[in-house]
C-alpha positions as CSV (number, residue, x, y, z in Angstrom):
1,M,163.0,209.2,261.3
2,G,166.5,209.9,262.5
3,A,167.6,213.2,263.9
4,M,166.2,215.3,261.1
5,P,169.4,216.7,259.6
6,S,170.1,215.7,256.0
7,A,172.6,212.9,256.9
8,V,171.3,209.5,256.0
9,P,170.4,207.5,259.1
10,P,171.2,203.8,259.6
11,V,168.8,201.3,258.1
12,G,166.6,201.3,261.2
13,G,166.1,205.0,260.9
14,V,165.1,205.3,264.6
15,P,166.4,208.5,266.3
16,S,168.2,208.3,269.6
17,T,166.0,209.6,272.4
18,D,169.0,211.6,273.8
19,S,169.6,213.4,270.5
20,P,168.7,217.1,270.4
21,P,165.1,217.9,269.5
22,P,164.6,219.0,265.9
23,S,164.4,222.7,265.3
24,E,161.5,224.4,263.7
25,E,163.4,224.7,260.4
26,Q,164.1,221.0,260.4
27,W,160.4,220.3,261.1
28,R,159.5,222.6,258.2
29,R,161.8,220.6,255.9
30,L,160.2,217.4,257.1
31,L,156.7,218.7,256.4
32,V,157.3,220.5,253.2
33,D,160.2,218.9,251.4
34,Q,160.9,215.3,250.7
35,A,164.6,216.0,249.8
36,P,166.0,215.0,253.3
37,F,164.7,211.4,252.7
38,L,166.3,210.8,249.2
39,G,169.4,209.0,250.4
40,R,167.5,206.6,252.6
41,R,164.9,206.1,249.9
42,R,167.6,205.1,247.4
43,F,168.8,202.4,249.9
44,H,165.4,201.1,250.8
45,A,164.3,201.1,247.1
46,R,166.8,198.3,246.5
47,L,165.0,196.0,248.9
48,P,161.9,194.1,247.7
49,S,159.0,194.8,247.5
50,S,156.0,197.1,247.0
51,P,153.9,198.6,248.6
52,R,156.4,201.0,250.3
53,C,156.5,203.8,252.7
54,K,156.0,207.0,250.8
55,L,158.7,208.9,252.7
56,C,161.6,206.5,253.0
57,A,160.6,203.7,250.5
58,A,160.8,201.0,253.1
59,P,159.1,197.9,251.7
60,F,156.0,196.6,253.5
61,S,155.8,193.2,251.9
62,G,158.2,190.5,250.7
63,P,161.5,189.6,252.2
64,G,162.4,193.3,252.5
65,G,159.2,194.0,254.3
66,L,160.0,191.4,256.9
67,V,163.5,192.9,257.5
68,M,162.0,196.4,257.7
69,R,159.5,195.4,260.3
70,F,162.3,194.1,262.5
71,A,164.2,197.4,261.8
72,G,161.2,199.5,263.0
73,H,159.6,200.2,259.7
74,A,156.3,198.5,259.9
75,R,153.2,200.4,258.6
76,W,152.2,203.4,260.6
77,A,148.7,203.0,262.1
78,K,147.6,206.5,261.4
79,N,148.4,206.2,257.7
80,P,149.6,202.8,256.4
81,K,151.3,204.5,253.4
82,Y,154.0,205.5,255.8
83,C,156.2,203.5,258.2
84,T,156.6,203.7,262.0
85,G,160.3,204.3,261.5
86,C,159.5,207.6,259.9
87,F,157.3,208.7,262.7
88,R,159.1,207.1,265.7
89,M,160.5,210.5,266.5
90,L,157.0,211.7,267.3
91,S,157.1,210.2,270.8
92,S,160.5,211.7,271.7
93,N,160.8,214.9,269.7
94,H,157.9,217.3,270.5
95,G,157.8,220.3,268.2
96,G,156.6,221.3,264.8
97,A,156.5,224.2,262.3
98,E,154.1,226.7,261.0
99,I,153.5,225.7,257.4
100,E,150.8,226.1,254.7
101,C,148.7,223.0,254.6
102,S,145.2,221.9,253.7
103,L,142.7,220.5,256.2
104,L,139.5,218.4,255.8
105,F,136.8,218.0,258.4
106,A,133.9,215.6,257.7
107,D,131.0,215.6,260.1
108,V,128.0,213.2,260.2
109,R,124.9,215.3,259.9
110,G,122.0,214.5,262.3
111,S,124.0,212.0,264.3
112,T,121.8,212.5,267.4
113,T,118.7,211.7,265.4
114,L,120.5,208.7,263.9
115,A,121.5,207.4,267.3
116,E,117.8,207.7,268.5
117,S,116.6,205.7,265.5
118,M,118.8,202.6,266.1
119,S,120.2,200.5,268.8
120,P,123.6,201.5,270.4
121,R,125.2,198.5,268.7
122,E,123.9,199.5,265.3
123,F,125.0,203.1,265.8
124,N,128.4,202.0,266.8
125,R,128.6,199.8,263.7
126,L,127.6,202.7,261.6
127,M,130.2,205.0,263.1
128,G,132.8,202.3,262.7
129,R,132.0,201.9,259.0
130,F,132.2,205.7,258.6
131,H,135.6,205.9,260.3
132,D,137.0,203.0,258.2
133,T,135.7,204.4,255.0
134,A,137.0,207.9,255.7
135,T,140.4,206.6,256.7
136,D,140.7,204.6,253.5
137,V,139.8,207.7,251.5
138,L,142.2,210.0,253.3
139,V,145.1,207.5,253.0
140,D,144.4,207.0,249.3
141,H,144.7,210.8,248.8
142,D,147.9,211.1,250.8
143,G,146.3,212.7,253.8
144,I,147.2,212.0,257.5
145,V,144.3,210.9,259.7
146,D,144.6,213.4,262.5
147,K,141.9,212.1,264.8
148,F,138.3,211.0,265.1
149,V,136.1,213.1,267.4
150,G,132.8,211.4,267.9
151,D,131.1,211.6,264.6
152,E,133.8,213.6,262.9
153,I,137.1,212.8,261.2
154,I,139.9,215.3,260.7
155,G,142.6,215.0,257.9
156,I,145.8,216.9,257.3
157,F,147.4,217.3,253.9
158,V,151.0,218.5,254.1
159,P,153.2,219.3,251.1
160,A,155.8,216.6,251.8
161,M,153.2,213.9,251.5
162,A,150.3,215.3,249.5
163,S,152.6,217.4,247.2
164,P,152.4,221.2,246.7
165,Q,149.0,220.5,245.2
166,H,147.7,219.6,248.7
167,A,144.6,221.7,248.3
168,A,143.5,219.8,245.2
169,R,144.2,216.5,247.0
170,A,142.0,217.6,249.9
171,V,139.1,218.6,247.6
172,D,139.5,215.3,245.7
173,A,139.4,213.4,249.0
174,A,136.3,215.3,250.0
175,R,134.6,214.3,246.7
176,A,135.7,210.7,247.1
177,L,134.4,210.6,250.6
178,L,130.9,211.8,249.5
179,A,130.9,209.1,246.8
180,A,132.1,206.4,249.2
181,T,129.3,207.2,251.6
182,G,126.7,206.8,248.8
183,M,126.0,210.5,248.1
184,G,124.7,211.0,244.6
185,T,123.3,207.4,244.2
186,S,119.6,206.7,243.7
187,S,119.4,205.0,247.1
188,G,121.0,208.0,248.9
189,P,123.9,208.0,251.4
190,W,124.2,205.3,254.0
191,V,125.5,208.0,256.3
192,P,124.9,211.7,255.6
193,I,128.0,213.9,256.0
194,G,129.0,217.5,255.4
195,I,132.6,218.5,254.7
196,G,134.8,221.5,255.2
197,V,138.0,222.1,253.3
198,N,140.4,224.9,254.0
199,T,144.0,225.9,253.1
200,G,146.1,228.1,255.3
201,R,149.0,228.4,257.7
202,A,148.8,226.1,260.7
203,F,151.2,224.7,263.3
204,V,151.7,221.1,262.4
205,G,153.7,218.8,264.6
206,V,153.7,216.9,267.9
207,V,151.9,218.0,271.0
208,G,150.8,216.3,274.2
209,S,152.4,214.7,277.2
210,A,154.9,211.8,277.3
211,Q,151.9,209.5,278.0
212,H,149.8,210.8,275.1
213,T,151.7,212.2,272.1
214,E,149.7,213.4,269.2
215,F,150.6,214.5,265.7
216,T,148.1,217.3,264.9
217,A,147.5,220.7,263.4
218,L,146.7,223.8,265.4
219,G,145.6,227.4,264.6
220,D,142.9,229.5,263.2
221,A,142.9,227.6,259.8
222,V,141.9,224.5,261.8
223,N,139.1,226.3,263.6
224,V,137.7,227.7,260.3
225,T,137.7,224.2,258.8
226,A,135.8,222.8,261.8
227,R,133.2,225.6,261.5
228,L,132.7,224.9,257.8
229,A,132.0,221.2,258.5
230,S,129.5,222.1,261.2
231,V,127.4,224.3,258.8
232,A,127.8,222.2,255.7
233,A,124.5,220.4,254.8
234,A,124.5,216.7,254.0
235,G,126.2,216.2,250.7
236,E,128.0,219.6,250.7
237,I,131.7,220.4,250.6
238,L,132.3,223.9,251.7
239,V,135.7,225.0,250.3
240,T,137.3,228.3,251.4
241,E,138.5,230.8,248.8
242,A,142.2,229.9,249.5
243,S,141.5,226.2,248.8
244,A,139.3,226.8,245.8
245,T,141.9,229.1,244.2
246,S,144.7,226.6,244.8
247,A,142.6,223.7,243.6
248,G,141.5,225.5,240.5
249,L,137.8,225.7,241.4
250,E,137.7,229.5,241.2
251,S,138.0,229.4,237.4
252,A,134.8,227.3,237.0
253,D,131.4,228.9,236.9
254,V,129.5,225.7,237.8
255,Y,129.8,226.1,241.5
256,E,127.7,227.9,243.9
257,R,129.4,230.7,246.0
258,R,128.4,231.7,249.5
259,S,129.3,234.3,252.1
260,L,129.2,232.8,255.6
261,D,129.3,234.4,259.0
262,L,131.1,231.7,261.0
263,R,130.9,231.6,264.7
264,G,133.9,233.2,266.4
265,H,135.0,235.1,263.2
266,S,134.4,238.8,262.7
267,E,135.0,238.6,259.0
268,T,132.8,237.0,256.4
269,T,134.2,233.7,254.9
270,E,133.8,233.2,251.2
271,V,133.2,229.6,250.2
272,T,132.7,227.5,247.1
273,V,130.0,224.8,247.4
274,V,130.9,221.5,245.8
275,T,128.4,218.7,245.5
276,L,128.2,215.4,243.5
277,A,126.0,215.1,240.5
278,P,123.4,212.3,240.8
279,S,124.6,209.1,239.2
Protein backbone atom coordinates (compact mmCIF):
# COMPACT_ATOMS: atom_id res chain seq x y z
CA MET A 1 0.00 0.00 0.00
CA GLY A 2 3.06 2.08 0.00
CA ALA A 3 4.49 3.65 3.06
CA MET A 4 1.31 5.10 4.39
CA PRO A 5 2.04 8.83 4.17
CA SER A 6 -0.15 10.78 1.77
CA ALA A 7 2.36 10.89 -1.09
CA VAL A 8 1.13 8.89 -4.06
CA PRO A 9 3.18 5.69 -4.48
CA PRO A 10 4.31 4.32 -7.83
CA VAL A 11 1.94 2.24 -9.91
CA GLY A 12 2.96 -0.95 -8.15
CA GLY A 13 2.03 0.52 -4.83
CA VAL A 14 4.19 -2.01 -2.96
CA PRO A 15 6.05 -0.61 0.06
CA SER A 16 9.73 -1.15 0.57
CA THR A 17 10.38 -3.68 3.32
CA ASP A 18 13.12 -1.40 4.71
CA SER A 19 10.84 1.62 4.97
CA PRO A 20 9.90 2.69 8.50
CA PRO A 21 6.80 0.98 9.91
CA PRO A 22 3.62 3.03 9.80
CA SER A 23 2.71 4.92 12.93
CA GLU A 24 -0.56 4.39 14.75
CA GLU A 25 -1.86 7.66 13.35
CA GLN A 26 -1.09 6.50 9.81
CA TRP A 27 -2.83 3.20 10.52
CA ARG A 28 -5.82 5.15 11.81
CA ARG A 29 -5.99 7.10 8.57
CA LEU A 30 -5.78 3.85 6.62
CA LEU A 31 -8.65 2.29 8.55
CA VAL A 32 -10.90 5.31 8.88
CA ASP A 33 -10.26 7.64 5.97
CA GLN A 34 -10.00 6.88 2.25
CA ALA A 35 -8.42 10.28 1.49
CA PRO A 36 -4.81 8.95 1.40
CA PHE A 37 -5.72 6.83 -1.61
CA LEU A 38 -7.35 9.50 -3.79
CA GLY A 39 -4.27 10.28 -5.90
CA ARG A 40 -3.60 6.66 -6.68
CA ARG A 41 -7.30 6.03 -7.32
CA ARG A 42 -7.38 8.81 -9.94
CA PHE A 43 -4.48 7.24 -11.79
CA HIS A 44 -5.85 3.69 -11.62
CA ALA A 45 -9.33 4.87 -12.62
CA ARG A 46 -7.97 5.75 -16.07
CA LEU A 47 -7.08 2.09 -16.67
CA PRO A 48 -9.77 -0.30 -17.95
CA SER A 49 -11.78 -1.96 -16.52
CA SER A 50 -14.26 -2.79 -13.74
CA PRO A 51 -14.58 -4.42 -11.26
CA ARG A 52 -11.93 -2.54 -9.27
CA CYS A 53 -10.21 -2.46 -5.90
CA LYS A 54 -12.36 -0.35 -3.59
CA LEU A 55 -9.35 1.41 -2.06
CA CYS A 56 -7.01 2.19 -4.95
CA ALA A 57 -9.34 1.56 -7.95
CA ALA A 58 -6.91 -0.89 -9.56
CA PRO A 59 -8.84 -2.78 -12.26
CA PHE A 60 -9.27 -6.54 -11.88
CA SER A 61 -10.29 -7.31 -15.46
CA GLY A 62 -9.55 -6.21 -19.00
CA PRO A 63 -6.11 -5.00 -20.18
CA GLY A 64 -5.73 -2.85 -17.07
CA GLY A 65 -6.39 -5.83 -14.84
CA LEU A 66 -3.65 -7.81 -16.54
CA VAL A 67 -1.19 -4.97 -16.01
CA MET A 68 -2.22 -4.53 -12.38
CA ARG A 69 -1.76 -8.23 -11.65
CA PHE A 70 1.86 -7.99 -12.81
CA ALA A 71 2.20 -4.81 -10.71
CA GLY A 72 1.08 -6.61 -7.55
CA HIS A 73 -2.58 -5.61 -7.57
CA ALA A 74 -4.37 -8.93 -8.01
CA ARG A 75 -7.49 -9.55 -5.95
CA TRP A 76 -6.89 -9.96 -2.23
CA ALA A 77 -7.91 -13.46 -1.09
CA LYS A 78 -9.53 -12.29 2.17
CA ASN A 79 -11.80 -9.84 0.37
CA PRO A 80 -11.74 -9.84 -3.44
CA LYS A 81 -13.10 -6.29 -3.53
CA TYR A 82 -9.57 -5.19 -2.59
CA CYS A 83 -6.19 -5.82 -4.17
CA THR A 84 -3.08 -7.48 -2.78
CA GLY A 85 -1.12 -4.31 -3.47
CA CYS A 86 -3.20 -2.45 -0.90
CA PHE A 87 -2.49 -5.13 1.68
CA ARG A 88 1.05 -6.17 0.78
CA MET A 89 2.25 -4.02 3.66
CA LEU A 90 0.57 -6.42 6.11
CA SER A 91 3.45 -8.89 5.91
CA SER A 92 6.15 -6.29 6.60
CA ASN A 93 4.50 -3.58 8.69
CA HIS A 94 3.02 -4.98 11.87
CA GLY A 95 0.93 -2.50 13.78
CA GLY A 96 -2.52 -1.02 13.81
CA ALA A 97 -4.71 1.50 15.56
CA GLU A 98 -7.53 1.64 18.04
CA ILE A 99 -10.61 2.69 16.09
CA GLU A 100 -14.36 2.39 16.27
CA CYS A 101 -15.53 -0.45 14.05
CA SER A 102 -18.31 -3.00 13.83
CA LEU A 103 -17.90 -6.73 14.21
CA LEU A 104 -19.97 -9.72 13.13
CA PHE A 105 -19.65 -13.24 14.49
CA ALA A 106 -21.79 -15.99 12.97
CA ASP A 107 -21.87 -19.38 14.65
CA VAL A 108 -23.42 -22.65 13.46
CA ARG A 109 -25.85 -23.80 16.13
CA GLY A 110 -25.76 -27.43 17.16
CA SER A 111 -22.74 -28.24 15.02
CA THR A 112 -21.81 -31.19 17.23
CA THR A 113 -25.23 -32.76 16.69
CA LEU A 114 -25.00 -32.01 12.98
CA ALA A 115 -21.62 -33.72 12.79
CA GLU A 116 -23.03 -36.80 14.51
CA SER A 117 -25.91 -37.02 12.05
CA MET A 118 -23.82 -37.14 8.86
CA SER A 119 -20.58 -38.52 7.53
CA PRO A 120 -17.37 -36.51 7.97
CA ARG A 121 -17.31 -35.82 4.24
CA GLU A 122 -20.88 -34.50 4.31
CA PHE A 123 -20.15 -32.33 7.35
CA ASN A 124 -17.04 -30.93 5.68
CA ARG A 125 -19.09 -30.13 2.59
CA LEU A 126 -21.71 -28.37 4.74
CA MET A 127 -19.09 -26.26 6.54
CA GLY A 128 -17.46 -25.42 3.21
CA ARG A 129 -20.78 -24.24 1.84
CA PHE A 130 -21.36 -22.14 4.97
CA HIS A 131 -17.90 -20.58 4.74
CA ASP A 132 -18.31 -19.76 1.03
CA THR A 133 -21.77 -18.30 1.58
CA ALA A 134 -20.68 -16.20 4.56
CA THR A 135 -17.63 -14.92 2.70
CA ASP A 136 -19.75 -13.79 -0.24
CA VAL A 137 -22.17 -11.99 2.08
CA LEU A 138 -19.44 -10.21 4.03
CA VAL A 139 -17.65 -9.12 0.86
CA ASP A 140 -20.90 -7.86 -0.68
CA HIS A 141 -21.41 -5.69 2.42
CA ASP A 142 -17.86 -4.29 2.45
CA GLY A 143 -16.66 -6.37 5.36
CA ILE A 144 -13.27 -8.02 5.81
CA VAL A 145 -13.32 -11.75 6.48
CA ASP A 146 -11.14 -11.90 9.58
CA LYS A 147 -11.03 -15.66 9.97
CA PHE A 148 -12.92 -18.93 10.18
CA VAL A 149 -12.76 -20.72 13.52
CA GLY A 150 -14.29 -24.17 13.12
CA ASP A 151 -18.01 -23.54 12.67
CA GLU A 152 -17.77 -19.76 13.10
CA ILE A 153 -16.93 -16.85 10.81
CA ILE A 154 -15.71 -13.44 11.95
CA GLY A 155 -16.11 -10.23 9.97
CA ILE A 156 -14.72 -6.73 10.55
CA PHE A 157 -16.36 -3.57 9.22
CA VAL A 158 -14.00 -0.57 9.27
CA PRO A 159 -15.04 2.96 8.25
CA ALA A 160 -12.59 3.26 5.34
CA MET A 161 -14.22 0.30 3.60
CA ALA A 162 -17.74 0.01 5.00
CA SER A 163 -18.22 3.81 5.35
CA PRO A 164 -19.05 5.65 8.59
CA GLN A 165 -22.31 3.67 8.55
CA HIS A 166 -20.37 0.47 9.28
CA ALA A 167 -22.82 -0.62 11.99
CA ALA A 168 -25.71 -0.56 9.53
CA ARG A 169 -23.60 -2.47 7.02
CA ALA A 170 -22.86 -5.13 9.63
CA VAL A 171 -26.53 -5.49 10.56
CA ASP A 172 -27.50 -5.68 6.88
CA ALA A 173 -24.82 -8.34 6.37
CA ALA A 174 -26.22 -10.34 9.29
CA ARG A 175 -29.72 -10.21 7.82
CA ALA A 176 -28.41 -11.21 4.40
CA LEU A 177 -26.51 -14.13 5.91
CA LEU A 178 -29.65 -15.45 7.60
CA ALA A 179 -31.49 -15.19 4.28
CA ALA A 180 -28.64 -16.84 2.37
CA THR A 181 -28.70 -19.82 4.72
CA GLY A 182 -32.43 -20.32 4.19
CA MET A 183 -33.78 -18.80 7.39
CA GLY A 184 -37.37 -17.62 7.00
CA THR A 185 -38.17 -20.03 4.16
CA SER A 186 -40.84 -22.71 4.35
CA SER A 187 -38.21 -25.44 4.17
CA GLY A 188 -36.09 -23.91 6.92
CA PRO A 189 -32.36 -23.17 6.95
CA TRP A 190 -29.89 -25.57 5.35
CA VAL A 191 -27.58 -24.67 8.21
CA PRO A 192 -28.80 -23.09 11.48
CA ILE A 193 -26.79 -20.07 12.62
CA GLY A 194 -26.88 -17.44 15.35
CA ILE A 195 -25.22 -14.07 14.87
CA GLY A 196 -23.79 -11.36 17.11
CA VAL A 197 -23.17 -7.78 15.97
CA ASN A 198 -21.35 -5.19 18.05
CA THR A 199 -19.87 -1.73 17.55
CA GLY A 200 -17.07 -0.36 19.68
CA ARG A 201 -13.42 0.48 19.90
CA ALA A 202 -11.00 -2.27 18.97
CA PHE A 203 -7.37 -2.56 17.96
CA VAL A 204 -7.45 -3.32 14.24
CA GLY A 205 -4.27 -4.17 12.41
CA VAL A 206 -1.59 -6.75 11.82
CA VAL A 207 -0.45 -9.24 14.45
CA GLY A 208 1.52 -12.46 14.43
CA SER A 209 4.97 -13.69 13.56
CA ALA A 210 6.87 -13.28 10.34
CA GLN A 211 5.73 -16.79 9.38
CA HIS A 212 2.06 -16.12 10.13
CA THR A 213 0.85 -12.55 9.73
CA GLU A 214 -2.81 -11.89 10.36
CA PHE A 215 -5.05 -8.86 9.86
CA THR A 216 -7.48 -8.95 12.77
CA ALA A 217 -9.31 -7.05 15.53
CA LEU A 218 -8.56 -7.35 19.24
CA GLY A 219 -10.19 -6.08 22.41
CA ASP A 220 -13.25 -6.30 24.60
CA ALA A 221 -15.59 -5.35 21.74
CA VAL A 222 -14.44 -8.48 19.92
CA ASN A 223 -14.99 -10.65 23.00
CA VAL A 224 -18.51 -9.28 23.50
CA THR A 225 -19.41 -10.06 19.88
CA ALA A 226 -18.15 -13.63 20.28
CA ARG A 227 -20.26 -14.08 23.44
CA LEU A 228 -23.34 -12.77 21.64
CA ALA A 229 -22.93 -15.26 18.80
CA SER A 230 -22.53 -18.09 21.31
CA VAL A 231 -25.87 -17.33 23.00
CA ALA A 232 -27.89 -16.35 19.92
CA ALA A 233 -30.49 -18.95 19.02
CA ALA A 234 -30.73 -20.22 15.45
CA GLY A 235 -32.18 -17.46 13.31
CA GLU A 236 -31.38 -14.68 15.79
CA ILE A 237 -29.15 -11.64 15.38
CA LEU A 238 -28.22 -10.15 18.75
CA VAL A 239 -27.27 -6.50 18.22
CA THR A 240 -25.70 -4.47 21.01
CA GLU A 241 -27.11 -1.10 22.00
CA ALA A 242 -24.20 0.70 20.34
CA SER A 243 -24.76 -1.05 17.01
CA ALA A 244 -28.54 -0.74 17.20
CA THR A 245 -28.37 3.00 17.87
CA SER A 246 -25.89 3.61 15.06
CA ALA A 247 -27.86 1.45 12.64
CA GLY A 248 -31.17 3.13 13.50
CA LEU A 249 -32.77 0.09 15.12
CA GLU A 250 -33.40 1.81 18.45
CA SER A 251 -36.12 4.00 16.93
CA ALA A 252 -38.19 1.00 15.86
CA ASP A 253 -40.66 -0.66 18.21
CA VAL A 254 -40.87 -3.94 16.27
CA TYR A 255 -37.79 -5.53 17.81
CA GLU A 256 -37.49 -7.53 20.98
CA ARG A 257 -35.10 -6.15 23.61
CA ARG A 258 -33.15 -8.33 26.03
CA SER A 259 -30.78 -7.86 28.94
CA LEU A 260 -28.02 -10.46 28.88
CA ASP A 261 -25.47 -11.51 31.48
CA LEU A 262 -22.57 -12.49 29.27
CA ARG A 263 -19.86 -14.76 30.59
CA GLY A 264 -16.82 -12.77 31.67
CA HIS A 265 -18.72 -9.47 31.91
CA SER A 266 -19.81 -7.93 35.20
CA GLU A 267 -22.31 -5.55 33.59
CA THR A 268 -25.54 -6.48 31.82
CA THR A 269 -25.44 -6.19 28.03
CA GLU A 270 -28.53 -4.71 26.39
CA VAL A 271 -29.32 -6.14 22.97
CA THR A 272 -31.87 -5.81 20.20
CA VAL A 273 -33.04 -9.10 18.71
CA VAL A 274 -33.38 -9.09 14.93
CA THR A 275 -34.98 -11.99 13.03
CA LEU A 276 -36.31 -12.53 9.53
CA ALA A 277 -40.03 -12.62 8.87
CA PRO A 278 -41.22 -15.88 7.26
CA SER A 279 -41.31 -15.62 3.47
